[in-house]
C-alpha positions, 0 to 999 in steps of 0.5 A: 283486564284483557291483556294485549297478548290475549287480544292478539291470540283472539285475533289470530285464532279468529283468522285461523278459524276463518281460514280452516272453515273456508278450507273445509268448505272448499275441500267438501266441494272437491270431495263431492265432485270426486265422490260423484265421479267415483260413483259414476265410474264404479256404476259404469264399470259394473254395468260393463262387467254385467254385460260382459259376464252375461255374454260370457254366461250365454257362450258357456251355455251354448258350449254346453248345449252343443257339447253337454259335458261336465267340464262345460257345465262347470264353466257355465255354473262359474259364469252364472255364479259370477253374474249372480255376484254382479247382480247382487252388487248392483242390487246393493247400490243405494241409487236404485230406481225403476230402470235399475229394478227392471234391469235386475229383473231382466237379469233374473229372467235371463238366468231363469232362461239359462236354467231352463235351457240346462234342464232341457239339455239334461232331459234331452228335450230339444224343443224346450232347450232350443226355445229357452236358448233362443229366449236367453239370447234375446234377453242377453241382447236386451241386457246389452241394450238396457245397460247402454240406456242406463249409462246414457241416463246416468250420463245425462243426470251426471251432466246436470249434477256436474253443472250444479257442482261446477257452479257450487265450486265456482261459488266456493272459489269466489267465497274463498277469494273474498274471505282471503281478501277480507282477512287481508283487509281486516288484518291491515285495519286491525294492525293500524287500529292496534298500532294507533292505540299504542301510539296514542297512549304513548304520546299521552304518557310522553306529553304528561311526563314532559309537563311533569319535568317542566314542573307542571303537576296540575295537568289532567290525568291521562285517560285510556279507553281499553283495560289492558297493560297500558291501563294499569301503567297509566293508572300507576302513572296518574297515581304517581303524579298525584303523589308528586303533586301532594309532595310538592304542595307539602314542601311548598306549605312547609317552606311558606310556614318556615318563611313566616316563622323566620319573618316573625322571629326577625320582627321580634328581634328588631322590636327587642333591639329598637328603644321603646316609644315612651323612652323617645318621648321622655328624652325629648322632654328633657332636651327641651327643658335643658334648652330653655 
């Protein structure tokens, strides 16, 4: 037997589950958008930092070439190490591609050219460090250009992905609206079905009770299709009506038998009071003899 409370709990649990699933789907779409935006923002910021640090490293290199002091060398090494860290961050990203690999190779070439420049300065080889410095300058400019190309490429891809995500978000919103609308419709239909079921059962019980109060005990049993508290109540009611009918029949049978017994006793008493038939015949004969 499924209780009415259990039915209501199942219904509300189903509604809550649908709402939670819809919310999670919508939240997942929003999370994907935020994650995509955050990744691109971090990527653009990293490329910008690499560009700035490359220029900073080249400036430190120029200072050391013109003034080869220990302090300038220390500043160059710090800038070079910072550029290495940024290079490692870019290399650690999972979204790498051929263009990013080429970009990383260019950064490695730039660092190699700066090292050759430092080596030429330390050896006082003007030809070597001049050529290396010129190559490092060209490479730093190429890094700037390549970084802009990567940003443009990522923006193009971002626009395409953003368009698809926008369509997905629109679809999710429409699905969310349809789910809410469906929940409202289902709630109304369930409420009507549930209320009508209870009303029909109560009306049947009321009609059966009115028939019993009018003395009609032979009516049909009340029938209900669901097995819940009403099913148990109606089953008890039908059994009670059956017991009442049996009791009434027993009372009527006993009354009939009592009436028959009274009739028989009355007839027997009348037979005892009235004279026998042969006595009437004898009196008639005597009366005739006297007259004649």
